[in-house]
C-alpha positions as CSV (number, residue, x, y, z in Angstrom):
1,X,-9.5,-64.1,85.9
2,X,-9.1,-61.9,89.2
3,X,-12.0,-61.5,92.0
4,X,-13.8,-58.0,90.6
5,X,-13.7,-59.7,87.0
6,X,-15.4,-63.1,88.1
7,X,-17.8,-61.5,90.1
8,X,-18.9,-59.1,87.7
9,X,-18.9,-62.5,85.1
10,X,-21.1,-64.2,87.7
11,X,-23.6,-61.1,88.7
12,X,-24.1,-60.5,84.5
13,X,-24.3,-64.6,83.7
14,X,-25.0,-66.4,86.4
15,X,-29.3,-67.8,86.0
16,X,-31.5,-65.3,86.9
17,X,-33.2,-66.1,90.7
18,X,-37.0,-65.7,90.1
19,X,-38.9,-66.8,86.5
20,X,-41.5,-64.6,85.0
21,X,-44.0,-65.4,86.7
22,X,-42.5,-64.6,90.5
23,X,-44.6,-61.1,90.2
24,X,-48.0,-63.1,90.2
25,X,-46.6,-66.4,93.0
26,X,-45.6,-63.5,95.4
27,X,-48.9,-62.7,95.6
28,X,-49.9,-65.9,96.8
29,X,-47.1,-66.1,99.1
30,X,-47.3,-63.2,100.7
31,X,-48.2,-63.5,104.6
32,X,-51.1,-61.8,106.1
33,X,-48.7,-61.1,109.3
34,X,-46.5,-58.8,106.8
35,X,-49.1,-57.2,104.2
36,X,-47.5,-54.6,101.8
37,X,-47.4,-51.4,103.0
38,X,-48.0,-48.5,100.3
39,X,-49.1,-44.8,100.1
40,X,-52.2,-44.9,99.1
41,X,-53.5,-47.1,96.3
42,X,-51.6,-47.6,92.6
43,X,-52.3,-44.8,90.5
44,X,-50.8,-46.9,87.6
45,X,-50.6,-50.3,86.5
46,X,-47.7,-52.7,87.7
47,X,-46.1,-53.7,84.7
48,X,-43.3,-56.1,85.1
49,X,-40.5,-57.3,82.7
50,X,-38.4,-60.4,83.3
51,X,-34.8,-60.0,82.1
52,X,-33.9,-63.3,80.6
53,X,-30.5,-64.8,80.6
54,X,-29.7,-63.7,77.5
55,X,-30.3,-59.8,78.3
56,X,-28.5,-59.8,81.8
57,X,-25.5,-61.1,79.7
58,X,-26.0,-58.6,76.7
59,X,-26.1,-55.3,79.5
60,X,-22.5,-55.1,78.5
61,X,-21.8,-56.8,75.0
62,X,-19.4,-54.2,73.8
63,X,-15.7,-55.6,75.1
64,X,-14.6,-52.1,75.7
65,X,-17.4,-51.9,77.7
66,X,-16.8,-54.5,79.8
67,X,-13.0,-53.6,80.4
68,X,-13.8,-50.2,81.7
69,X,-16.7,-51.4,83.9
70,X,-13.8,-53.9,85.2
71,X,-11.5,-51.0,85.8
72,X,-13.3,-49.0,87.5
73,X,-14.8,-51.7,89.9
74,X,-11.1,-52.7,90.6
75,X,-11.4,-49.4,92.2
76,X,-14.2,-48.9,93.7
77,X,-15.0,-52.8,95.4
78,X,-12.7,-52.4,97.4
79,X,-13.6,-49.4,99.1
80,X,-16.8,-50.5,100.0
81,X,-16.7,-50.2,104.0
82,X,-19.5,-52.8,104.4
83,X,-19.8,-56.6,104.9
84,X,-23.7,-56.5,103.2
85,X,-23.1,-58.6,100.2
86,X,-26.1,-57.0,98.8
87,X,-24.6,-53.3,98.8
88,X,-21.3,-55.3,96.8
89,X,-23.7,-56.5,94.2
90,X,-25.7,-53.1,94.1
91,X,-22.0,-51.6,93.2
92,X,-21.6,-54.3,90.6
93,X,-25.0,-53.5,88.9
94,X,-24.7,-49.8,89.5
95,X,-21.6,-49.8,87.3
96,X,-23.0,-51.9,84.7
97,X,-26.5,-49.6,83.9
98,X,-23.8,-46.8,83.7
99,X,-22.1,-48.3,81.0
100,X,-25.3,-49.5,79.5
101,X,-27.6,-46.2,79.8
102,X,-25.5,-43.5,80.0
103,X,-24.2,-41.9,83.5
104,X,-27.1,-38.8,83.2
105,X,-30.0,-41.6,82.5
106,X,-29.3,-43.8,86.1
107,X,-30.3,-42.6,89.4
108,X,-29.6,-44.6,92.3
109,X,-31.1,-44.9,96.0
110,X,-33.9,-42.4,95.5
111,X,-35.5,-41.9,99.2
112,X,-39.3,-41.6,98.7
113,X,-40.2,-39.0,101.7
114,X,-43.7,-37.6,102.7
115,X,-43.9,-35.0,104.4
116,X,-46.6,-34.0,107.0
117,X,-47.8,-31.1,108.6
118,X,-46.4,-31.2,112.8
119,X,-45.8,-34.8,112.2
120,X,-41.8,-35.9,111.8
121,X,-40.8,-36.8,108.1
122,X,-42.0,-40.2,106.7
123,X,-40.2,-42.3,104.4
124,X,-41.9,-44.9,102.6
125,X,-38.6,-46.6,101.1
126,X,-36.4,-46.0,98.0
127,X,-36.1,-46.8,94.6
128,X,-32.7,-49.0,94.1
129,X,-32.3,-47.4,90.6
130,X,-34.3,-45.4,88.0
131,X,-33.4,-45.9,84.3
132,X,-33.9,-44.0,81.5
133,X,-34.4,-46.2,78.3
134,X,-34.3,-43.5,75.7
135,X,-33.5,-46.4,72.9
136,X,-37.4,-48.3,74.1
137,X,-38.6,-45.1,75.4
138,X,-39.7,-46.0,78.7
139,X,-38.6,-45.4,82.6
140,X,-37.5,-48.1,84.0
141,X,-37.5,-49.3,88.1
142,X,-34.9,-51.9,88.7
143,X,-34.7,-53.2,92.1
144,X,-31.2,-55.7,92.7
145,X,-30.6,-58.3,95.2
146,X,-29.0,-61.3,95.7
147,X,-30.3,-64.6,97.2
148,X,-29.1,-67.5,99.6
149,X,-31.4,-68.8,101.0
150,X,-31.5,-72.9,102.5
151,X,-34.5,-74.9,101.7
152,X,-35.6,-77.1,105.2
153,X,-38.6,-79.0,103.7
154,X,-39.4,-80.6,100.4
155,X,-41.7,-78.0,99.5
156,X,-42.5,-75.7,96.8
157,X,-44.1,-72.7,99.1
158,X,-41.2,-70.0,99.8
159,X,-41.8,-70.0,103.6
160,X,-39.9,-73.1,103.3
161,X,-36.3,-71.1,102.0
162,X,-34.8,-69.6,105.1
163,X,-31.7,-67.1,105.4
164,X,-28.6,-69.0,107.2
165,X,-29.1,-66.5,109.7
166,X,-32.8,-67.8,110.7
167,X,-33.8,-64.0,110.4
168,X,-34.8,-63.9,106.7
169,X,-37.4,-66.2,104.5
170,X,-38.1,-66.1,100.9
171,X,-41.9,-65.5,101.7
172,X,-41.1,-62.1,103.7
173,X,-38.3,-60.7,101.0
174,X,-39.9,-61.5,97.6
175,X,-43.1,-60.5,98.3
176,X,-42.2,-57.1,99.8
177,X,-40.1,-56.9,96.5
178,X,-42.7,-57.0,94.1
179,X,-45.7,-55.6,96.3
180,X,-43.8,-52.8,98.1
181,X,-41.1,-52.1,97.2
182,X,-41.6,-51.9,92.8
183,X,-44.8,-51.0,93.7
184,X,-44.0,-47.9,94.9
185,X,-43.0,-46.2,92.0
186,X,-46.6,-46.5,90.5
187,X,-48.2,-44.6,93.7
188,X,-48.8,-40.7,93.3
189,X,-45.7,-40.0,96.3
190,X,-43.5,-42.5,94.5
191,X,-44.3,-40.7,91.1
192,X,-43.4,-37.2,93.0
193,X,-39.7,-38.0,93.5
194,X,-39.2,-39.5,89.3
195,X,-37.8,-36.5,87.7
196,X,-40.1,-34.1,85.5
197,X,-38.7,-35.3,82.1
198,X,-39.2,-38.8,82.8
199,X,-42.5,-38.5,84.0
200,X,-44.5,-39.1,80.6
201,X,-42.5,-42.1,79.8
202,X,-44.0,-45.2,80.4
203,X,-43.2,-47.1,83.3
204,X,-41.7,-51.1,84.1
205,X,-40.2,-52.6,86.5
206,X,-37.2,-54.9,86.6
207,X,-36.3,-57.3,89.7
208,X,-32.7,-58.0,89.1
209,X,-32.1,-60.9,91.2
210,X,-29.0,-63.5,91.4
211,X,-28.4,-66.0,93.8
212,X,-28.9,-69.6,95.4
213,X,-31.2,-72.0,96.4
214,X,-29.0,-74.7,98.9
215,X,-31.1,-78.1,99.2
216,X,-31.0,-80.1,102.4
217,X,-28.5,-83.2,101.5
218,X,-27.5,-86.1,103.5
219,X,-24.2,-87.0,101.8
220,X,-24.2,-90.8,103.3
221,X,-27.5,-91.8,101.6
222,X,-26.9,-90.5,98.3
223,X,-24.9,-88.2,95.8
224,X,-25.8,-84.4,94.9
225,X,-26.8,-85.2,91.7
226,X,-29.4,-87.8,92.9
227,X,-30.6,-85.6,95.6
228,X,-31.2,-82.3,93.6
229,X,-32.9,-84.7,90.9
230,X,-35.7,-85.6,93.3
231,X,-35.9,-81.7,95.2
232,X,-38.8,-80.2,95.5
233,X,-38.2,-76.4,93.9
234,X,-39.7,-73.6,95.4
235,X,-42.2,-72.3,92.9
236,X,-41.7,-68.9,90.5
237,X,-37.8,-69.4,90.5
238,X,-36.5,-69.6,87.4
239,X,-36.0,-73.3,85.8
240,X,-32.4,-72.7,85.6
241,X,-31.5,-71.3,89.4
242,X,-28.7,-72.0,91.0
243,X,-28.5,-75.3,93.2
244,X,-26.2,-76.1,96.0
245,X,-25.8,-78.5,99.5
246,X,-26.5,-77.3,103.2
247,X,-25.9,-80.6,105.4
248,X,-26.7,-81.2,109.2
249,X,-22.9,-80.9,111.0
250,X,-23.7,-84.9,111.8
251,X,-23.5,-85.4,108.5
252,X,-20.1,-83.3,107.5
253,X,-18.1,-86.6,108.2
254,X,-19.7,-88.2,105.0
255,X,-18.9,-85.0,103.0
256,X,-15.8,-85.6,101.8
257,X,-16.0,-89.0,100.4
258,X,-18.0,-87.2,97.7
259,X,-15.1,-85.2,96.8
260,X,-11.9,-86.6,96.6
261,X,-8.5,-84.9,96.2
262,X,-10.1,-81.8,97.3
263,X,-9.3,-79.2,99.9
264,X,-11.3,-77.4,102.2
265,X,-12.2,-73.8,103.8
266,X,-14.7,-71.6,105.5
267,X,-15.6,-68.7,103.0
268,X,-16.3,-65.4,105.1
269,X,-19.6,-63.5,103.6
270,X,-18.0,-61.3,100.9
271,X,-16.5,-64.2,99.2
272,X,-19.9,-65.9,98.8
273,X,-20.6,-64.7,95.7
274,X,-17.9,-67.2,93.3
275,X,-15.1,-67.9,96.2
276,X,-11.6,-66.4,96.9
277,X,-9.5,-64.2,95.5
278,X,-6.0,-65.2,94.3
279,X,-4.3,-63.5,96.7
280,X,-6.1,-65.2,99.4
281,X,-5.9,-68.4,98.1
282,X,-1.9,-68.0,98.6
283,X,-2.3,-67.5,102.2
284,X,-3.1,-71.4,103.6
285,X,-6.6,-70.8,104.2
286,X,-7.3,-74.8,102.8
287,X,-7.1,-77.7,105.0
288,X,-7.7,-81.8,104.6
289,X,-11.2,-82.9,105.3
290,X,-9.7,-84.3,108.4
291,X,-8.1,-80.9,109.9
292,X,-11.5,-78.8,109.2
293,X,-13.2,-81.5,110.8
294,X,-11.2,-81.6,114.1
295,X,-12.0,-77.3,114.4
296,X,-15.8,-77.9,113.3
297,X,-17.3,-77.5,116.7
298,X,-15.2,-74.4,117.8
299,X,-16.4,-72.8,113.8
300,X,-19.9,-73.8,114.5
301,X,-19.9,-72.4,118.0
302,X,-18.9,-69.4,116.7
303,X,-21.1,-69.2,113.8
304,X,-24.2,-70.0,116.2
305,X,-23.4,-66.9,118.1
306,X,-23.3,-64.7,115.0
307,X,-26.9,-66.6,114.3
308,X,-25.0,-68.0,110.9
309,X,-24.6,-71.2,109.0
310,X,-20.9,-71.7,107.9
311,X,-20.4,-71.9,104.4
312,X,-17.7,-74.0,103.2
313,X,-15.8,-73.8,99.7
314,X,-14.7,-76.9,98.1
315,X,-11.7,-76.1,96.4
316,X,-9.4,-78.6,93.8
317,X,-5.9,-79.7,95.2
318,X,-3.2,-77.8,93.1
319,X,-0.6,-74.7,92.9
320,X,-4.0,-73.1,91.6
321,X,-7.1,-74.1,93.7
322,X,-10.4,-73.6,91.7
323,X,-13.3,-74.1,93.4
324,X,-15.3,-77.1,92.9
325,X,-18.3,-76.2,94.9
326,X,-20.0,-74.4,98.5
327,X,-22.6,-75.2,100.1
328,X,-23.7,-74.5,104.2
329,X,-23.1,-76.8,107.2
330,X,-25.4,-76.1,109.5
331,X,-25.6,-75.5,113.0
332,X,-27.3,-77.3,115.8
333,X,-29.2,-73.7,116.6
334,X,-30.2,-74.1,113.3
335,X,-31.4,-77.4,112.5
336,X,-33.5,-77.5,116.1
337,X,-35.2,-74.5,114.8
338,X,-35.9,-76.5,111.6
339,X,-37.2,-79.9,113.6
340,X,-38.9,-77.5,116.1
341,X,-40.9,-75.5,113.3
342,X,-41.7,-78.2,111.1
343,X,-42.9,-80.4,114.3
344,X,-45.3,-77.8,114.9
345,X,-47.0,-77.5,111.2
346,X,-47.5,-80.9,111.2
């Protein structure tokens, strides 16, 4: 299975990130420092439709549609001149929606702008997707996102889920999706950018989010299974959300004992969803645990300069390496920031 086929399978079949209660939880988790900003009040109700894992997988239910999507994506994905994983994820979903609903029924990246006399044009945002679902007789506003967060405290509040670059928090991005991005289509200005022939349809919103929560782990103290069994999950995430680990750099020395007969490698951002492609696996990217440890300080220093943590993939040994799992190794900058913020809040 090549990279595109594997990533498409992940987009469709991996568990949903948020649960059905996420839209309500977003209100509770919203920060007064980052209020939702909309062009006026909502004119129509906020109707959210939760997409189950089964419905997500069924978006490409016919084999012929699946094969057509894979062929198209094999051409288009390598042409994306961007390192932004979200845009890559969006490309996958766009291709799936076109296949499911027809190209004439899918609009993407529709900018919502306001013209003010004597003032610059105000851009309020853009719709990731507008979908005319003729089978259900409804207009669907979809927002897509791929989420990778490190939980830094055993607490259910979204504010303790941080992006690996320290610039992102779930309590900022989650509420923004529900209270601002998805809400925009219910405003007067937002609705003026919906095609006239679709305006009479009932409007529903879908948040198509996939991703992983990485839970803190001390591998010298317990197994990953034991750790995940007692960790506190963030509120309003799906019960099946993907879970993995992150470790402080000082704990890396104990990590290898939990994964005998494996190799390890740094995973660049473009491989965060499912790991390396087959071609890359043949380029001697894998190292023994001792080799990786010898270079760890230099790699963490480079990662800190990029304001990132290091995502490491653990692979089985053999002629066809398979990804066992992956997790983040935190930089000293990350762990020092965690300690400082937690101390300030206690």
